[in-house]
C-alpha positions as CSV (number, residue, x, y, z in Angstrom):
1,M,23.8,-24.1,39.5
2,P,21.9,-21.4,40.6
3,A,18.4,-21.9,41.9
4,T,16.5,-20.0,39.4
5,Q,18.1,-21.6,36.7
6,L,17.0,-24.9,38.2
7,N,13.6,-23.7,38.1
8,L,13.5,-22.5,34.6
9,N,15.0,-25.9,33.4
10,Q,12.2,-27.4,35.4
11,I,9.4,-24.9,33.8
12,F,10.7,-25.8,30.5
13,K,11.1,-29.3,30.7
14,Q,7.3,-29.8,32.3
15,Y,6.1,-27.6,29.2
16,I,8.1,-30.1,26.6
17,E,6.5,-33.0,28.2
18,R,2.8,-32.0,29.3
19,K,0.3,-32.8,26.9
20,S,-0.8,-30.2,24.8
21,I,-4.6,-29.3,24.9
22,F,-4.0,-27.6,21.1
23,R,-3.7,-29.4,17.5
24,N,-3.0,-26.3,15.6
25,K,-3.0,-23.1,17.3
26,E,-2.2,-21.2,14.1
27,S,-5.8,-21.5,13.3
28,L,-6.8,-19.2,15.8
29,T,-4.4,-16.4,14.9
30,D,-6.0,-13.5,12.0
31,H,-3.4,-14.3,9.4
32,Y,-4.2,-17.9,9.5
33,M,-5.9,-18.4,6.0
34,P,-8.9,-21.1,6.4
35,D,-9.4,-23.6,3.2
36,H,-12.9,-21.6,3.1
37,I,-14.6,-18.7,4.6
38,L,-17.8,-18.4,6.4
39,H,-20.6,-15.9,5.9
40,R,-18.9,-14.0,3.4
41,E,-19.5,-15.7,0.1
42,R,-21.6,-12.3,-1.2
43,E,-18.4,-10.2,-0.4
44,I,-16.2,-12.7,-1.9
45,K,-17.9,-13.1,-5.0
46,Q,-18.0,-9.0,-5.5
47,I,-14.4,-9.1,-5.7
48,A,-13.9,-12.1,-7.5
49,E,-15.9,-10.5,-10.4
50,T,-14.4,-7.2,-10.4
51,L,-10.9,-8.6,-10.1
52,A,-11.6,-11.6,-13.1
53,P,-10.8,-9.1,-16.1
54,S,-7.1,-9.0,-14.8
55,L,-6.8,-12.7,-15.8
56,R,-7.6,-11.3,-19.4
57,G,-4.8,-8.7,-18.9
58,E,-7.5,-6.1,-18.3
59,K,-7.3,-3.3,-15.9
60,T,-9.4,-4.1,-13.4
61,S,-11.7,-1.4,-11.6
62,N,-10.0,0.0,-7.9
63,M,-11.8,-0.9,-5.3
64,F,-12.7,-0.2,-1.4
65,L,-13.4,-2.9,1.2
66,F,-14.5,-1.3,4.3
67,G,-16.3,-2.8,7.5
68,T,-15.2,-2.5,11.4
69,V,-12.7,-4.7,12.7
70,G,-12.7,-8.2,12.7
71,T,-15.6,-8.3,9.7
72,G,-13.5,-10.5,7.4
73,K,-11.8,-7.8,4.9
74,S,-8.4,-8.7,5.0
75,V,-9.1,-12.4,4.9
76,S,-11.8,-12.6,2.2
77,M,-9.2,-10.3,0.1
78,K,-6.4,-12.7,0.4
79,Y,-8.3,-15.4,-0.2
80,V,-9.3,-13.5,-3.7
81,A,-5.8,-12.8,-4.4
82,S,-4.3,-16.1,-3.7
83,E,-6.5,-17.9,-6.2
84,L,-6.2,-15.5,-8.8
85,E,-2.4,-15.6,-8.2
86,K,-3.4,-19.8,-8.8
87,A,-5.4,-19.2,-12.1
88,S,-3.1,-17.2,-13.9
89,E,1.2,-16.7,-13.9
90,N,0.3,-13.2,-15.6
91,V,-1.3,-11.7,-12.3
92,R,0.9,-10.6,-9.4
93,I,-0.5,-9.4,-5.9
94,L,1.1,-6.6,-3.8
95,Y,-0.3,-6.6,-0.3
96,V,0.8,-4.1,2.0
97,N,-0.3,-3.6,5.7
98,C,0.5,0.1,5.7
99,K,-0.1,0.1,9.7
100,M,3.7,-1.5,10.0
101,K,6.1,0.5,11.3
102,K,8.6,2.2,8.9
103,V,6.6,0.5,5.7
104,S,4.3,3.2,4.6
105,D,4.7,6.2,6.7
106,T,6.4,8.2,3.9
107,E,6.2,8.3,0.0
108,Y,9.9,6.8,-0.4
109,R,9.6,4.1,2.1
110,L,6.4,2.8,0.6
111,L,7.7,2.9,-2.9
112,A,10.5,1.3,-1.9
113,E,8.5,-1.8,-0.2
114,L,6.7,-2.0,-3.5
115,T,9.7,-2.1,-5.7
116,R,11.5,-4.7,-3.4
117,K,8.0,-6.9,-3.7
118,L,8.9,-6.7,-7.5
119,G,12.4,-7.9,-6.8
120,L,14.6,-5.3,-7.0
121,F,16.8,-4.2,-4.3
122,V,16.1,-0.8,-2.5
123,P,18.1,0.7,0.1
124,P,16.2,1.8,3.3
125,T,17.4,5.7,2.8
126,G,19.7,7.4,0.5
127,L,18.1,8.0,-3.1
128,P,15.6,10.4,-4.2
129,T,12.2,9.5,-4.1
130,D,11.9,10.4,-8.2
131,H,14.6,7.6,-8.5
132,I,12.8,5.2,-6.5
133,Y,9.6,5.5,-8.4
134,N,11.3,5.3,-11.4
135,M,12.7,2.0,-10.4
136,F,9.1,0.9,-9.2
137,F,8.0,1.8,-12.6
138,N,10.4,-0.1,-14.9
139,A,10.0,-3.2,-12.7
140,L,6.2,-3.0,-13.2
141,D,6.1,-2.2,-16.8
142,S,9.0,-5.0,-17.3
143,R,6.6,-7.5,-18.8
144,K,2.9,-7.9,-19.6
145,Q,1.0,-8.3,-15.9
146,S,-1.9,-7.6,-14.1
147,V,-1.1,-6.4,-10.9
148,I,-3.0,-6.0,-7.8
149,L,-1.8,-3.6,-4.7
150,V,-3.4,-3.9,-1.8
151,L,-2.9,-1.2,0.5
152,D,-4.4,-2.7,4.1
153,E,-5.2,0.1,6.7
154,I,-5.0,2.7,3.7
155,D,-6.8,5.1,6.3
156,V,-3.2,5.3,7.9
157,L,-1.2,5.6,5.0
158,I,-2.9,8.6,4.0
159,E,-2.6,10.2,7.3
160,K,1.1,9.6,7.6
161,A,2.4,10.0,4.1
162,G,-0.5,12.2,2.5
163,D,-2.6,11.7,-1.0
164,E,-0.1,12.9,-3.2
165,I,1.1,9.3,-3.3
166,L,-2.3,7.7,-4.3
167,Y,-2.6,10.0,-6.8
168,N,0.4,9.4,-8.8
169,L,-0.3,6.0,-8.4
170,T,-4.1,6.2,-10.1
171,R,-2.6,7.8,-13.2
172,I,0.4,5.3,-13.7
173,N,-1.8,3.5,-16.0
174,Q,-1.4,6.0,-18.3
175,E,2.1,5.8,-18.7
176,L,2.5,1.7,-18.5
177,K,3.0,0.1,-22.0
178,N,2.8,-4.0,-21.0
179,A,1.3,-3.8,-17.0
180,K,-1.6,-2.8,-15.6
181,L,-2.2,-1.5,-12.0
182,S,-5.3,-1.6,-9.9
183,I,-5.4,-0.5,-6.1
184,I,-7.5,-1.9,-3.5
185,G,-8.0,0.1,-0.3
186,I,-9.0,-1.9,3.1
187,S,-9.8,0.4,5.9
188,N,-12.2,0.2,9.4
189,N,-12.3,4.1,8.9
190,T,-15.6,4.9,6.6
191,T,-15.0,8.5,6.9
192,F,-11.4,9.2,6.1
193,M,-12.2,9.7,2.1
194,N,-13.9,13.0,3.2
195,D,-11.0,14.6,3.6
196,I,-8.5,13.4,0.7
197,D,-7.9,15.3,-2.9
198,P,-11.3,15.0,-4.5
199,R,-9.3,14.0,-7.4
200,V,-7.8,10.8,-5.7
201,K,-10.7,10.1,-4.3
202,S,-12.9,10.2,-7.9
203,S,-10.4,7.8,-9.3
204,L,-9.7,5.8,-6.3
205,S,-13.5,4.9,-5.3
206,E,-14.5,3.0,-8.6
207,E,-16.5,0.2,-6.3
208,E,-17.0,0.0,-2.2
209,I,-18.0,-3.3,-0.8
210,I,-19.1,-3.1,2.7
211,F,-18.2,-5.9,5.5
212,S,-21.0,-5.5,8.1
213,P,-20.3,-7.2,11.4
214,Y,-20.8,-11.2,12.4
215,N,-23.8,-11.6,14.8
216,A,-23.3,-14.4,17.3
217,N,-24.7,-17.3,15.2
218,Q,-22.4,-16.8,12.7
219,L,-19.1,-16.0,15.1
220,K,-20.2,-19.5,16.7
221,D,-20.1,-21.5,13.4
222,I,-16.8,-19.6,12.5
223,L,-14.9,-20.4,16.0
224,G,-16.7,-24.2,15.6
225,E,-14.9,-24.9,12.6
226,R,-11.2,-23.1,13.4
227,A,-11.9,-25.0,17.3
228,L,-11.9,-28.5,15.1
229,D,-8.6,-27.5,13.9
230,A,-7.3,-25.7,17.0
231,F,-7.9,-27.9,19.9
232,N,-7.4,-32.2,20.8
233,E,-11.0,-33.8,20.9
234,N,-12.8,-32.8,23.9
235,V,-11.3,-30.4,25.3
236,L,-14.1,-27.7,24.8
237,E,-16.5,-27.3,27.3
238,E,-20.4,-27.0,26.7
239,G,-21.6,-23.4,26.6
240,V,-17.4,-22.0,25.7
241,L,-17.7,-21.5,22.3
242,S,-21.1,-19.2,22.3
243,K,-20.0,-17.3,24.9
244,C,-17.1,-16.7,23.1
245,S,-19.3,-15.8,20.1
246,A,-21.6,-13.5,22.5
247,L,-18.8,-11.4,24.0
248,A,-17.5,-10.5,20.5
249,A,-21.0,-10.0,19.1
250,Q,-21.3,-7.1,21.8
251,E,-18.0,-5.9,20.3
252,H,-19.2,-4.8,16.7
253,G,-19.0,-8.4,15.7
254,D,-15.2,-8.6,15.6
255,A,-14.3,-12.5,14.5
256,R,-10.5,-11.2,15.6
257,R,-11.6,-10.7,19.5
258,A,-13.8,-14.4,19.2
259,L,-10.7,-16.1,17.9
260,D,-8.3,-13.9,20.5
261,L,-10.5,-14.9,23.6
262,L,-10.5,-18.7,22.7
263,R,-6.6,-19.0,21.9
264,I,-5.9,-17.0,25.2
265,A,-8.4,-18.9,27.6
266,G,-6.8,-22.3,25.8
267,E,-3.2,-20.4,27.2
268,I,-4.3,-19.5,30.2
269,A,-5.7,-23.3,31.0
270,E,-3.1,-25.3,29.3
271,R,-0.5,-23.0,31.8
272,S,-2.9,-24.0,35.0
273,G,-2.5,-27.4,34.0
274,A,-6.0,-28.1,32.5
275,L,-7.1,-30.6,30.7
276,K,-10.2,-29.1,29.4
277,I,-11.3,-24.7,28.6
278,G,-14.5,-24.1,30.8
279,T,-16.4,-20.7,30.4
280,E,-14.3,-19.8,33.4
281,Y,-11.0,-19.2,31.0
282,I,-12.6,-17.1,29.1
283,D,-13.4,-14.3,31.6
284,M,-9.8,-14.6,32.4
285,A,-9.4,-14.2,28.8
286,E,-11.5,-11.0,28.3
287,E,-10.3,-9.6,31.2
288,R,-6.5,-9.6,29.7
289,L,-8.1,-8.7,26.3
290,D,-9.6,-5.6,27.7
291,M,-6.4,-4.8,29.8
292,D,-4.2,-5.0,26.5
293,R,-6.5,-3.0,24.8
294,V,-7.1,-0.6,26.7
295,E,-3.6,0.2,27.3
296,E,-2.5,0.4,23.6
297,I,-5.5,3.1,23.1
298,V,-4.4,4.8,26.3
299,K,-1.2,5.4,24.8
300,S,-1.7,6.1,21.8
301,Q,-3.8,8.9,22.4
302,P,-2.7,12.5,22.0
303,R,-1.6,14.6,25.1
304,Q,-5.0,16.8,25.3
305,S,-6.9,13.6,25.5
306,Q,-4.7,11.7,28.0
307,S,-5.5,14.6,30.1
308,V,-9.0,14.9,29.9
309,L,-8.6,11.4,30.8
310,S,-6.6,11.9,33.9
311,A,-9.0,14.5,34.9
312,I,-11.6,11.7,34.9
313,I,-10.0,9.3,36.9
314,K,-9.0,12.2,39.5
315,L,-12.6,13.3,39.8
316,T,-13.7,9.7,40.4
317,E,-10.9,8.9,43.0
318,D,-12.1,12.3,44.6
319,G,-15.3,10.9,45.2
320,H,-17.5,12.7,42.7
321,Q,-20.5,11.1,41.3
322,N,-22.4,11.9,38.7
323,I,-19.4,13.5,36.9
324,Q,-20.5,15.8,33.6
325,T,-18.4,17.6,31.0
326,G,-18.0,21.0,33.0
327,D,-17.0,19.2,35.8
328,V,-14.1,17.2,33.8
329,F,-13.4,20.9,32.2
330,V,-12.5,22.3,35.2
331,Y,-10.1,19.9,36.5
332,Y,-8.9,19.2,32.8
333,E,-7.3,23.2,33.4
334,K,-5.9,22.2,36.4
335,I,-3.7,19.8,34.6
336,C,-3.1,21.9,31.9
337,R,-1.9,24.8,33.8
338,Q,0.3,22.3,35.9
339,C,1.7,20.5,32.8
340,A,2.1,23.7,31.2
341,I,-0.2,22.3,28.1
342,R,-2.7,25.2,26.3
343,P,-6.2,24.6,27.0
344,L,-8.8,23.7,24.7
345,T,-12.6,25.0,24.6
346,Q,-15.0,23.2,26.9
347,R,-16.8,22.2,23.3
348,R,-13.6,20.4,22.5
349,I,-13.3,18.8,25.5
350,S,-16.9,17.2,25.6
351,D,-15.9,15.9,21.8
352,L,-12.6,14.2,23.1
353,V,-15.1,12.6,26.3
354,A,-16.9,11.4,23.2
355,E,-14.0,9.6,21.4
356,L,-12.8,8.4,24.7
357,D,-16.4,6.8,24.9
358,M,-16.3,5.5,21.6
359,L,-13.1,3.8,22.4
360,G,-14.3,2.3,25.5
361,V,-11.8,3.6,28.1
362,I,-14.8,5.4,29.3
363,N,-18.2,5.3,29.6
364,A,-20.1,8.9,28.6
365,R,-24.2,8.0,29.2
366,V,-25.9,11.2,27.6
367,I,-28.5,12.0,29.8
368,S,-31.4,14.8,29.4
369,R,-32.0,17.8,31.6
370,G,-34.9,19.0,30.2
371,R,-35.4,22.9,29.1
372,Y,-31.7,22.8,30.0
373,G,-30.3,20.6,27.5
374,R,-28.5,17.4,27.4
375,T,-25.2,16.6,28.8
376,R,-23.0,13.4,29.3
377,E,-22.8,10.9,32.7
378,I,-19.3,10.0,32.6
379,T,-17.8,7.2,34.1
380,I,-14.7,4.9,34.4
381,P,-14.5,1.3,34.3
382,S,-15.0,-0.7,37.3
383,N,-12.0,-3.0,37.0
384,K,-9.7,-1.9,38.8
385,A,-6.9,-3.7,37.2
386,I,-7.4,-2.1,33.7
387,T,-8.1,1.7,35.5
388,G,-4.7,0.6,37.8
389,R,-2.9,0.5,34.5
390,I,-4.4,3.5,32.8
391,K,-2.8,5.4,35.8
392,K,0.6,4.0,35.3
393,I,0.3,5.4,32.0
394,L,-0.5,8.7,32.6
395,Q,2.2,9.4,35.6
396,E,4.7,8.2,33.1
397,R,3.4,11.2,31.1
398,S,3.5,13.4,34.1
399,L,-0.4,14.0,33.8
400,F,-1.6,12.2,37.1
């Protein structure tokens, strides 16, 4: 038997025989549904009161849930939806994550997904969109029921498929005879509504609930409750939960990041054979998360933004200090000439620098130059491993 196979078998055997520090790792994932949700009582009450008329067969108001990533929007909505369906068999929840690939990037795919959720077979392609719409309408109106359509990451749907489908869905109740349809949109982006058709905006956004970021103490409460279920006793060392919650509070109060930090720290500790999780494993988890996050962001950026990022890294590696937008623009134009990219204006490049700063890929500190106005002093993260990952992505796209 090959040596490699023997080594793998040994790794698998050790993993199976070793006692895990986890009791239920699932409770540290973002799709886990806790028995009760901490520090979102007010928002849950608002959602429940808005949707309660569905229990009497009445149409409820359409609603938007806004808030930054990891503020409990989706889990709060799913919690109320689950309780509604338990309370009445005539309430139906259709939940769609619009960020999932090949689910809502066209009107056809969204209607097909909704029709499947109502129990009908729909081929992935091949039918006219009008036909799919009629199938959805007939399945919806087949009996007396209150149907609540939850569109998570609804801004992605509008970006990919346009807002015409939302207009059609908001008007569908005028034709329904048995069923009632209500729409709930969930989004991290509070400004995307500015770009949609005013007709859709007026009919869709009847109620709005804002989810504010968690503070460090709230995050520590959430982590503490999840950790009781996630780990065996006496696994977490002193200060681990406090460090996790403090780091996540700096990231806009993101509970998802706090849970990811704790779960990944546990995985790293377990792989190293540790029986306890100390704060040093939180540092390792943070570095890994930052790498994954930055890599995903850079890959998803338009080519113009990637060119700007390449210019900033080249400036840094050439020894430039106190890098400003004008410096970036000079290098950016060189990259455009080399890669046959049509250059943008310096003002637009300034906007792209600000966007990269907001995404956390670079640091762009605004400084005053007195009567000469203001400029940005630009730096890249000091973590060499992250910078190396970024350069590799840019090289693959022939921009470095």
